[in-house]
N, C-alpha and C positions, 0 to 999 in steps of 0.2 A: 356506595362509597361516599363519604362526606367530603365537603370542600377542603378540609384540612389535609386529608389523605391525598387528594388530587394535587394540591399545591406542593406537598412534600415530595411526591413522585416526580412532578415537573422540575423541581429544584434539583433533585438527585440526577435526573437525566441530563439537565443542562450542565451540571458540574462535571459529569463524566465526559460529555462532548467537549467541553472547554479543556479538560485535562488532556484528552487525546489530541486535540488540535495543537495545544501548547507543546506537548511532548514531540509531536512530529515536526513542528517548527524549529524547536531547539536542536533536534537531531540533524535536520537539513542545514541549519545555519552553521553548526559545528563542522559538518562535512565540507561545506564550501570554504571554510577557513583552514582546511587541511588537517583538522583534528580527527581522530578515529571516531567512528560511529557505527551504528548497527544497520544502517540502511544499505541494502544490497541492490544490485541491478542485474538485469539480464537483457540480452538482445533477443527478442522473440519474433517469430514469423507466424502470421495468421494462416491457419490451414484453409480458411474459406476464401480470403481475398489474395493471399500470397504476399502481402506487404509486410515489411519489417518495421519494428518500433522498439524503443527502449522502455523497459518496465522497471521502475524503482519500487522496492517493497521493504517492509520490516519483517524479518523472519519470525514466524509465530503470531503475526497479527494480520488480520484481513478484514477490511471494511467493504471492499468493492468486488470481492471474488470469493469463491468457495475453495478452501484448501483441500488438496488431495495428495498429501505427502509432498513430493517435490514438484507436483503439478498444480495448476490452478484452473478452475472453470470460471471463465470471466468473459466479459464483453471486449471485443477488439475495439480500440479507440479510433480506428480508421473506418471500418465497415460497420461497426456496432452490432455484429453478430456474435452470439455466445459460442465458445469453443473451449476445448481443453488445451492448455499451453504447458509444455514441459519447461520448468525454470532451469533445469540443469544445475551446473555448479555456479553458486552465486559469486559475483565479482564485485569488489568494492566500487561504489559510485564516486566519480571524481575525474579529474583530468587524466589522460593516458600517461604512463611513465615515459620519461625522456629516453 
């Protein structure tokens, strides 16, 4: 592979990463302002350590977990052990209703 091909691939990967980061930032910003967005959230409990945590995700997208239908195989952010988590019914992220 020549140097031009390596530079082209590097630029393409960088653009994709920047696009994903920007997309996620815009969605989170809009949700915090009360506008509708596609970020969903679930309250999950780790089967290994038994602790609960909030998990925000974009349905259909996954960078830090393996999608398994309505479940995810991912690392617990508290004990850092990999397990299967059932997301259940997604709930919109934001402040609770009054």
